[in-house]
FIPA-976362 format. One record per residue (C-alpha): chain; residue in one letter; x, y, z. Coordinates in steps of 0.1 Angstrom, whole numbers, plus 5000, padded with zeros to 4 digits. Layout:
! residues N
['A' 'A' [X Y Z]],
...
//
This chain:
! residues 121
['A' 'M' [4590 7441 7814]],
['A' 'V' [4586 7458 7777]],
['A' 'N' [4597 7435 7747]],
['A' 'A' [4620 7452 7726]],
['A' 'P' [4617 7443 7689]],
['A' 'P' [4645 7420 7677]],
['A' 'S' [4674 7438 7662]],
['A' 'R' [4680 7434 7626]],
['A' 'R' [4713 7426 7615]],
['A' 'A' [4727 7444 7586]],
['A' 'A' [4729 7425 7554]],
['A' 'P' [4764 7416 7546]],
['A' 'K' [4779 7438 7522]],
['A' 'R' [4789 7422 7488]],
['A' 'T' [4824 7427 7475]],
['A' 'R' [4823 7432 7436]],
['A' 'A' [4849 7415 7418]],
['A' 'Y' [4866 7435 7391]],
['A' 'S' [4891 7425 7364]],
['A' 'R' [4927 7434 7367]],
['A' 'Q' [4924 7458 7339]],
['A' 'T' [4896 7478 7358]],
['A' 'R' [4918 7480 7388]],
['A' 'E' [4948 7491 7371]],
['A' 'A' [4928 7515 7352]],
['A' 'A' [4915 7531 7383]],
['A' 'L' [4947 7530 7400]],
['A' 'L' [4961 7548 7369]],
['A' 'L' [4935 7576 7368]],
['A' 'G' [4941 7582 7405]],
['A' 'Q' [4978 7584 7401]],
['A' 'M' [4975 7608 7372]],
['A' 'I' [4950 7632 7392]],
['A' 'R' [4973 7630 7421]],
['A' 'A' [5004 7638 7400]],
['A' 'A' [4985 7667 7382]],
['A' 'R' [4972 7682 7413]],
['A' 'I' [5004 7682 7428]],
['A' 'K' [5022 7697 7398]],
['A' 'R' [4995 7724 7401]],
['A' 'A' [5004 7729 7439]],
['A' 'M' [4969 7723 7451]],
['A' 'S' [4960 7702 7484]],
['A' 'V' [4935 7674 7483]],
['A' 'K' [4911 7698 7503]],
['A' 'E' [4915 7726 7476]],
['A' 'L' [4906 7702 7447]],
['A' 'G' [4878 7686 7468]],
['A' 'E' [4862 7720 7472]],
['A' 'R' [4868 7733 7438]],
['A' 'I' [4847 7701 7426]],
['A' 'G' [4822 7699 7456]],
['A' 'A' [4836 7667 7472]],
['A' 'S' [4850 7659 7505]],
['A' 'R' [4887 7653 7514]],
['A' 'D' [4880 7618 7520]],
['A' 'L' [4863 7612 7486]],
['A' 'M' [4893 7630 7471]],
['A' 'Q' [4918 7604 7486]],
['A' 'R' [4898 7575 7477]],
['A' 'I' [4899 7587 7439]],
['A' 'E' [4934 7591 7440]],
['A' 'Q' [4939 7555 7455]],
['A' 'G' [4919 7541 7427]],
['A' 'D' [4889 7534 7448]],
['A' 'L' [4863 7515 7423]],
['A' 'R' [4834 7525 7446]],
['A' 'V' [4839 7563 7437]],
['A' 'G' [4814 7576 7413]],
['A' 'L' [4827 7580 7377]],
['A' 'G' [4814 7617 7374]],
['A' 'V' [4833 7631 7404]],
['A' 'A' [4864 7611 7392]],
['A' 'F' [4862 7626 7357]],
['A' 'E' [4856 7661 7373]],
['A' 'A' [4886 7657 7393]],
['A' 'A' [4905 7647 7362]],
['A' 'A' [4891 7678 7339]],
['A' 'V' [4899 7701 7369]],
['A' 'V' [4936 7692 7370]],
['A' 'G' [4941 7687 7333]],
['A' 'V' [4943 7650 7330]],
['A' 'P' [4931 7641 7296]],
['A' 'L' [4901 7616 7292]],
['A' 'F' [4897 7597 7259]],
['A' 'A' [4916 7622 7239]],
['A' 'A' [4947 7643 7245]],
['A' 'E' [4930 7675 7235]],
['A' 'P' [4897 7680 7253]],
['A' 'S' [4884 7699 7219]],
['A' 'R' [4886 7666 7204]],
['A' 'L' [4860 7646 7226]],
['A' 'A' [4831 7661 7205]],
['A' 'S' [4843 7649 7173]],
['A' 'E' [4852 7614 7188]],
['A' 'R' [4816 7613 7200]],
['A' 'A' [4803 7622 7167]],
['A' 'H' [4822 7595 7150]],
['A' 'L' [4813 7568 7177]],
['A' 'Q' [4775 7580 7172]],
['A' 'D' [4781 7574 7134]],
['A' 'T' [4793 7538 7142]],
['A' 'L' [4765 7532 7167]],
['A' 'S' [4737 7544 7140]],
['A' 'L' [4749 7514 7118]],
['A' 'L' [4746 7489 7145]],
['A' 'P' [4714 7473 7155]],
['A' 'K' [4696 7490 7187]],
['A' 'T' [4694 7461 7206]],
['A' 'V' [4708 7424 7207]],
['A' 'H' [4687 7394 7208]],
['A' 'K' [4701 7360 7212]],
['A' 'R' [4690 7337 7186]],
['A' 'A' [4667 7310 7195]],
['A' 'S' [4683 7277 7196]],
['A' 'E' [4673 7250 7171]],
['A' 'V' [4651 7223 7189]],
['A' 'K' [4668 7188 7185]],
['A' 'D' [4638 7165 7187]],
['A' 'A' [4649 7137 7164]],
['A' 'F' [4653 7107 7187]],
//
């Protein structure tokens, strides 16, 4: 009789907790993409092919699934004309430049201040 190696159980998947605002934003983006896609008379499959994503992934984007990659969701939005961060896509560069100016005035890293030792007894 040959001893088979013990089967390994898959580690339980951890469910990440997201804030209500995050969940609402993902649902809103998904609905905006879906509405824009339908207005352009595109099927889910067509949009998926256009951005290099499967039909299943496109459905998950439109349902606001937070496990979907940010890049593919943003690409779907861009293809169907959903504005991201600015009403006009041409404004994104100026918005980024403005934010870069703000970031240049802030410290590069944040360090917690050492707490004061209270050793007086």
